C-alpha positions as CSV (number, residue, x, y, z in Angstrom):
1,G,33.2,8.6,-5.1
2,Y,31.7,12.0,-4.6
3,N,29.4,14.4,-6.5
4,G,27.3,13.6,-9.5
5,I,27.3,9.8,-8.9
6,E,25.5,7.7,-11.4
7,I,25.6,3.9,-11.2
8,T,23.8,1.5,-13.6
9,F,23.0,-2.2,-13.2
10,N,21.6,-5.0,-15.4
11,N,22.4,-3.5,-18.8
12,N,21.3,0.0,-17.8
13,K,17.8,-1.2,-16.8
14,Q,18.3,0.0,-13.2
15,K,20.0,3.2,-12.2
16,I,21.0,5.0,-9.1
17,T,22.1,8.7,-8.7
18,A,23.4,10.1,-5.5
19,N,25.9,12.4,-3.8
20,K,28.3,9.7,-2.6
21,F,29.1,6.0,-2.8
22,E,31.4,3.5,-1.1
23,Y,32.2,0.0,-2.4
24,D,33.4,-2.7,-0.1
25,K,35.3,-5.1,-2.3
26,N,35.5,-7.9,0.2
27,E,31.7,-7.9,1.0
28,K,30.8,-6.9,-2.6
29,N,28.5,-4.3,-1.0
30,L,27.8,-0.9,-2.4
31,T,26.6,2.0,-0.1
32,I,25.0,5.0,-1.6
33,I,24.4,8.2,0.4
34,G,22.6,11.5,-0.1
35,E,19.7,12.4,-2.4
36,V,19.4,8.8,-3.6
37,I,17.2,8.3,-6.7
38,F,16.7,4.7,-7.9
39,T,14.8,3.8,-11.1
40,D,13.9,0.4,-12.5
41,E,12.5,1.0,-16.0
42,V,11.3,-2.6,-16.6
43,A,9.5,-2.9,-13.2
44,E,8.3,0.7,-13.3
45,I,9.6,1.3,-9.8
46,E,11.1,4.6,-8.6
47,V,12.5,5.2,-5.1
48,F,13.8,8.4,-3.4
49,S,15.7,8.0,-0.1
50,D,18.5,9.4,2.0
51,K,20.6,6.2,1.9
52,A,20.7,2.9,0.0
53,S,22.8,-0.2,-0.4
54,Y,23.2,-2.9,-3.0
55,N,24.7,-6.4,-2.4
56,Q,26.3,-7.7,-5.6
57,D,26.0,-11.4,-4.8
58,K,22.5,-11.4,-3.4
59,K,21.2,-8.8,-5.9
60,I,19.3,-7.0,-3.1
61,Y,18.7,-3.3,-2.8
62,R,18.0,-1.7,0.6
63,F,16.7,1.8,1.1
64,N,16.6,3.7,4.3
65,K,15.2,7.0,5.7
66,N,12.7,9.4,4.2
67,I,11.6,7.1,1.5
68,N,9.2,8.1,-1.2
69,A,8.5,5.4,-3.8
70,K,6.3,5.0,-6.9
71,F,4.9,1.8,-8.4
72,L,3.5,1.7,-12.0
73,D,3.2,5.5,-11.9
74,K,0.0,5.3,-9.9
75,Y,0.7,4.0,-6.4
76,F,2.8,6.3,-4.1
77,L,4.5,5.1,-0.9
78,K,6.1,6.8,2.1
79,T,8.0,4.8,4.6
80,E,11.4,4.4,6.4
81,E,12.7,1.1,5.0
82,I,12.3,-0.8,1.8
83,Q,14.1,-3.9,0.5
84,Y,14.0,-4.9,-3.2
85,D,15.1,-8.5,-3.9
86,T,15.6,-8.6,-7.7
87,L,16.1,-12.3,-7.8
88,K,12.7,-13.0,-6.2
89,N,11.1,-9.9,-7.8
90,L,9.9,-8.9,-4.4
91,V,9.7,-5.5,-2.8
92,S,9.0,-5.4,1.0
93,S,9.0,-3.3,4.1
94,K,8.6,-4.2,7.8
95,T,7.9,-0.6,8.7
96,S,4.7,1.4,8.8
97,T,3.9,2.6,5.3
98,K,1.5,5.1,3.8
99,I,0.2,4.3,0.3
100,N,-1.8,6.7,-1.9
101,D,-3.2,5.9,-5.4
102,N,-4.0,8.3,-8.2
103,I,-7.7,8.4,-7.6
104,G,-7.6,9.7,-4.0
105,N,-7.6,6.5,-1.9
106,Q,-5.2,6.2,1.1
107,F,-3.9,3.1,2.8
108,M,-1.9,2.8,6.1
109,V,-0.2,-0.6,6.6
110,S,2.1,-1.9,9.3
111,N,4.2,-3.9,6.7
112,F,3.8,-5.0,3.1
113,K,5.1,-7.3,0.3
114,Y,4.9,-6.2,-3.4
115,F,5.0,-9.2,-5.7
116,R,6.3,-7.4,-8.8
117,L,5.4,-10.0,-11.4
118,L,1.8,-10.1,-10.2
119,N,1.7,-6.4,-9.5
120,Q,0.1,-7.2,-6.2
121,I,0.6,-5.7,-2.7
122,N,-0.1,-7.9,0.3
123,A,-0.2,-6.1,3.7
124,I,-1.0,-6.7,7.3
125,G,-2.8,-4.4,9.7
126,A,-4.4,-2.1,7.1
127,E,-6.5,1.1,7.4
128,F,-8.0,2.2,4.1
129,L,-9.6,5.7,3.6
130,D,-11.4,5.8,0.2
131,N,-12.0,8.9,-1.8
132,K,-15.5,9.2,-0.4
133,K,-14.1,9.4,3.2
134,N,-15.3,5.9,4.1
135,K,-12.8,4.2,6.5
136,Y,-12.0,0.5,6.3
137,I,-10.0,-1.4,8.9
138,M,-8.7,-4.9,7.9
139,D,-6.4,-7.5,9.4
140,Q,-5.1,-8.3,5.9
141,I,-5.4,-6.6,2.5
142,V,-4.4,-7.4,-1.0
143,L,-4.2,-4.6,-3.6
144,D,-4.2,-5.6,-7.3
145,L,-2.3,-2.8,-9.0
146,N,-3.4,-3.9,-12.4
147,T,-7.2,-3.7,-11.8
148,D,-7.2,-1.5,-8.6
149,Q,-9.3,-4.1,-6.9
150,I,-9.0,-4.8,-3.1
151,L,-9.4,-8.0,-1.2
152,G,-9.6,-7.9,2.6
153,K,-10.0,-10.1,5.6
154,D,-11.8,-9.4,9.0
155,I,-13.1,-6.1,7.9
156,S,-14.9,-3.2,9.7
157,I,-16.2,-0.1,7.8
158,N,-17.1,3.3,9.2
159,F,-19.0,5.0,6.4
160,N,-19.1,8.7,5.9
161,N,-21.9,9.9,8.3
162,S,-23.7,11.7,5.5
163,F,-23.3,8.8,3.0
164,F,-26.9,7.5,3.4
165,G,-28.7,10.8,3.6
166,N,-28.6,11.6,7.4
167,P,-25.4,13.1,8.8
168,K,-26.6,12.4,12.4
169,N,-26.3,8.7,11.8
170,E,-23.1,6.7,12.2
171,P,-23.4,4.0,9.5
172,R,-21.0,1.1,9.8
173,A,-20.5,-2.5,8.8
174,K,-18.4,-5.6,9.7
175,G,-17.7,-8.8,7.8
176,K,-15.3,-11.7,7.3
177,K,-14.1,-10.8,3.9
178,I,-14.4,-7.9,1.4
179,F,-14.0,-7.5,-2.4
180,S,-14.0,-3.9,-3.6
181,D,-13.4,-2.1,-6.9
182,K,-14.2,1.5,-8.0
183,N,-18.0,0.9,-8.1
184,T,-18.9,-1.9,-5.7
185,S,-17.9,-3.5,-2.4
186,L,-19.1,-7.1,-1.5
187,I,-18.8,-8.1,2.1
188,S,-19.3,-11.7,3.2
189,K,-21.0,-12.6,6.5
190,G,-21.8,-8.9,6.9
191,V,-23.5,-6.9,9.7
192,F,-24.8,-3.3,9.1
193,T,-26.3,-0.6,11.2
194,T,-26.7,3.2,11.0
195,C,-27.3,3.7,14.8
196,K,-25.1,6.0,16.8
197,K,-22.2,4.3,18.6
198,N,-22.5,3.7,22.3
199,D,-21.3,1.2,24.9
200,K,-24.3,-1.0,24.3
201,C,-25.4,-3.0,21.3
202,P,-27.0,-1.0,18.6
203,P,-30.9,-0.9,18.6
204,W,-31.0,-2.7,15.2
205,V,-28.7,-4.4,12.8
206,I,-29.0,-6.2,9.5
207,S,-27.0,-9.5,9.1
208,A,-26.6,-11.3,5.8
209,D,-24.4,-13.9,4.0
210,E,-23.5,-11.1,1.6
211,V,-23.8,-7.3,1.8
212,K,-23.4,-5.3,-1.5
213,H,-22.4,-1.6,-1.4
214,D,-23.1,0.3,-4.6
215,K,-20.7,3.2,-4.3
216,K,-22.3,5.3,-7.1
217,K,-25.9,4.9,-5.8
218,Q,-24.8,5.1,-2.2
219,Q,-26.9,2.1,-1.5
220,L,-26.6,-1.2,0.4
């Protein structure tokens, strides 16, 4: 089929519009090409891409090339490949993905899994730049899309240089785990310093079982 294509699935709860489609009857596989727009009203997922496919038996969507996606109308993704397994309620990608939220935070992850029923994104190899220009680097990260809370493992933080009153400092922290919301970050087994970075150990550090960062007061 060509021009003005509209395909609906699951009693009109999911819909794809595109320029062209091809359906392989033997493989039960649908290929959709050109200005693809996918919407899932129940899951609150929207995906724009150049190409997509849908396997009728496995109930799996695959999206490829120039992907822009939206979850819950507040998390926005850019990547090159996404898979949506509707039987497992799982959205995933093995490609580098940029995620922005609606309050100015930005995440870069090497891959992710979005557990739709939990509204939770689990990712590996994450960099997180918050809306105060503090940079967090984590081996693993969990984003709770319901509460906008963040859990991370093996964390290092480069705070905005002017964050603690002296722009000549280079404040930073490391820790084993982090819990963060809009107002507070809690770092377990934390180490903090404001000394400038060099090849040697910093002149001073503070170590603690827990480090609390009050984002509003700009205080540790």
